[in-house]
N, C-alpha and C positions, 0 to 999 in steps of 0.2 A: 504494500500500500504506500502511496506517495501522498504527502500532505504538506500544505504550505505552512510556514512558520506562524502566521497569524492565527490560523485555525488550531495549530498544535498547542499554542499557549493555553487554550481553554480545555483541551482534551488530553493533557499529558497522562493522566491516570489510565485512560482508555488505551492510549498508545503503548504505554509500558506493559499493560496486560496483554496486548496483542503481541508484543515482542516476546513475552514470557510464554505465550501459547505457540511460539514458533513462527509467527508471521514476520516477514521482512518489513520494517517500517523505515521509510526514507523521508527525511525532512527536506523541503525545498524552499528556495527563496525566489519568488517571481517565476515559479515553474522550473527552476534550475536546481537539480539535486545537490545538496551541500553536506548532509550528514546522515548517519544511519543509527537507529536505536537497535541495539542487540542485547541479548540475554547475557548477563555476567556469568562466566564460568570460572570458578576458582582453579588455580594451578594445582594439579595433582602431584603427588610425590613429595618426598621429604629430602631436604638437602643432606649431603654427605660430606661435611668439611674434611679436607685432606685427601679426597679420593684420587687426586693427581699428584700426590706427594712425590712418588718415585717415577712418574711417567716422563718427566722432562730432565734431560741430562745436558749440562752445559760443558763445553770444552774449555780448556784453560785459556784460550785466546778470545773468549767471547767479548771482552772489552778492550781488545788491543787496538793500537792506532791503525794498523792495516785493516782490520775488520771494520772499524768506524769509517775509514775512507771509502772502502768498497760499498758500504751501505749509503753513505752520502752521495756517491756517484750514481747508484741505482735509483735513489729517490730523485735526484736532479734529472735523470733521464726519463723519469715517469714510469719506470718499470715496476716499482713497488706499489704506488698508489695511482692507478689509472684514473683519468678524469671521469667524473660522474656524468651520466647523461643529463641533459637539461630537462627539467620537469616544468611543464607549463604551470603558471600560477593559477590557482583556482579561486584566489581571493578577488573580491570586487575592488575596483580602484577606490581609494579614499575620496570621500565627498569633501569638498571644500565649502566652508561656510563663510559668508561675508559678515564682518563685524560692523554693526551700524556705527557710523561716525557721529560724534556729538556735534551739534550745531555750534558754530563758532560764536563767541560773544555771549553765550548763555551762561548764567551763573545760577547756582542753586540757592 
């Protein structure tokens, strides 16, 4: 179901119940989808601190000058962090408001 923001303000309880019942609820602004109401699902499982304690082994030269130079060169070449694809902005442009100017010569 898609519903405009103005209508959703007065029907929030009904929309949340619809999401709990498994229905997809999409909020729209001027007919353009902008948000989705979904059911909250808590994360399952328990943390196991120290699970990777012995999984990572570092060599003796992990912080050497030569290793750091190799990493700097790889980063500078863009091999380590490739550029992220451009994501089109979904935000509406900011509205600018005019501030009313006071009439000159008026005093309170």
